[in-house]
Legacy VTK file of the C-alpha trace (Angstrom):
# vtk DataFile Version 3.0
C-alpha trace
ASCII
DATASET POLYDATA
POINTS 149 float
-0.474 -8.753 -10.704
-3.705 -7.494 -12.126
-5.824 -9.924 -10.274
-4.157 -8.850 -6.646
-4.961 -5.273 -7.397
-8.529 -6.152 -8.313
-9.097 -7.988 -5.287
-6.957 -5.532 -2.865
-9.125 -4.196 0.032
-9.200 -0.870 0.841
-7.288 -1.577 4.271
-4.355 -2.944 2.452
-4.716 -0.317 -0.295
-4.152 2.177 2.432
-0.955 0.205 3.548
0.435 0.163 0.321
0.112 3.822 0.447
1.837 4.041 3.624
4.724 1.909 1.967
4.738 4.353 -1.039
5.053 7.368 1.466
8.120 5.650 3.262
9.495 4.596 -0.078
9.800 8.516 -1.152
11.107 9.449 2.023
14.005 6.526 2.097
14.820 7.294 -1.581
15.156 11.100 -0.654
16.948 10.499 2.662
18.317 7.459 2.640
21.328 7.079 5.127
23.921 4.447 4.764
25.031 4.508 8.225
24.619 0.805 9.681
23.510 2.148 12.919
20.310 3.655 11.624
19.408 0.458 10.065
20.572 -2.126 13.220
18.658 0.147 15.642
15.503 0.080 13.566
16.225 -3.905 13.118
16.251 -4.076 16.780
13.436 -1.855 17.391
11.514 -4.100 14.763
12.308 -7.327 16.553
11.291 -6.150 20.078
8.070 -4.010 19.129
7.220 -6.846 16.419
7.261 -9.511 18.631
5.193 -7.466 21.402
2.783 -6.850 18.671
2.404 -10.720 17.690
1.863 -11.638 21.081
-0.596 -9.128 21.987
-2.376 -10.159 18.601
-1.975 -13.905 18.368
-1.116 -15.017 22.328
-2.374 -13.048 24.984
-5.978 -13.819 24.590
-7.707 -16.840 25.934
-7.583 -18.214 22.420
-4.385 -18.284 20.531
-4.971 -17.069 16.929
-3.146 -18.115 13.912
-1.803 -15.393 11.904
-0.434 -15.869 8.357
3.025 -15.292 6.995
1.949 -11.790 5.529
-0.046 -10.301 8.545
2.814 -11.395 10.817
5.506 -9.998 8.534
3.562 -6.535 8.794
3.630 -6.870 12.507
7.459 -6.498 12.136
7.794 -4.439 9.158
5.833 -1.699 10.519
8.107 -0.793 13.483
10.972 -1.158 11.234
9.807 1.655 8.856
8.593 3.582 11.829
11.846 3.813 13.539
14.103 4.047 10.251
11.557 6.968 9.061
12.285 8.628 12.095
15.963 8.392 11.917
16.087 9.511 8.752
13.860 12.590 8.911
15.380 13.659 12.189
16.672 17.177 11.957
15.052 17.622 8.254
12.269 20.039 9.149
9.516 17.693 8.683
6.128 18.389 10.219
4.537 15.141 11.542
5.401 13.136 8.400
5.199 15.808 6.153
8.166 16.821 4.169
9.268 20.517 4.283
9.633 20.400 0.461
6.347 20.435 -1.169
7.515 18.631 -3.932
8.262 15.784 -1.976
4.897 15.760 -0.526
3.145 15.877 -3.614
5.392 13.028 -5.084
4.075 10.523 -2.580
0.632 11.826 -2.857
0.670 11.429 -6.362
2.051 7.981 -6.295
-0.540 7.075 -3.885
-3.151 8.799 -6.331
-1.874 6.610 -9.105
-2.086 3.425 -7.276
-5.704 4.134 -6.167
-6.603 4.865 -9.844
-4.784 1.713 -10.876
-6.480 -0.299 -8.532
-9.913 1.204 -9.234
-9.472 0.428 -12.893
-8.655 -3.139 -12.148
-11.672 -3.535 -9.993
-13.944 -2.330 -12.614
-12.281 -4.508 -15.348
-13.245 -7.497 -12.993
-16.745 -6.405 -12.475
-17.414 -6.306 -16.029
-15.649 -9.603 -16.738
-17.875 -11.110 -13.974
-21.099 -9.778 -15.381
-21.616 -11.209 -18.496
-24.633 -9.354 -18.994
-23.029 -5.968 -18.819
-20.492 -7.158 -21.168
-22.888 -8.084 -23.811
-24.863 -4.831 -23.675
-21.365 -2.949 -24.212
-20.811 -5.058 -27.223
-24.268 -4.487 -28.262
-24.035 -0.901 -27.681
-20.439 -0.731 -29.860
-22.456 -2.806 -32.711
-24.844 -0.698 -33.288
-23.520 2.555 -35.017
-21.915 -0.045 -37.377
-25.150 -1.890 -38.114
-26.836 1.405 -38.747
-24.271 2.436 -41.621
-24.981 -0.946 -43.257
-28.724 -0.264 -43.416
LINES 1 150
149 0 1 2 3 4 5 6 7 8 9 10 11 12 13 14 15 16 17 18 19 20 21 22 23 24 25 26 27 28 29 30 31 32 33 34 35 36 37 38 39 40 41 42 43 44 45 46 47 48 49 50 51 52 53 54 55 56 57 58 59 60 61 62 63 64 65 66 67 68 69 70 71 72 73 74 75 76 77 78 79 80 81 82 83 84 85 86 87 88 89 90 91 92 93 94 95 96 97 98 99 100 101 102 103 104 105 106 107 108 109 110 111 112 113 114 115 116 117 118 119 120 121 122 123 124 125 126 127 128 129 130 131 132 133 134 135 136 137 138 139 140 141 142 143 144 145 146 147 148
């Protein structure tokens, strides 16, 4: 997990924040009505297929997409349509909840993820740079050497 976070691109980090935002709304406004989810699934299939065709097969050269990029082409329309259905009539302004606490919760979770990713990237950089690690250990060793003298 730490390796995944250390190698996470900015684009994917933003996508994870979108998913966190969606998750906060999903947990808060979940609707068990099958119609919401079946409609979202249907739209996901239609729009996801259109996105796949426009991305992989509409140009003069066919593009081979991996599993996860293809999955995201179908997941995003599902999330958008179900988000819309869940917040309809709830007073949202664009994607922002009328309840400040919900918006702050989503922003806070995204901020925590950004911090964790930044720490993981710094740890990876330190591990990859043995000179920096040696400097850091020498700096730590200096005070104890001074006490012995």
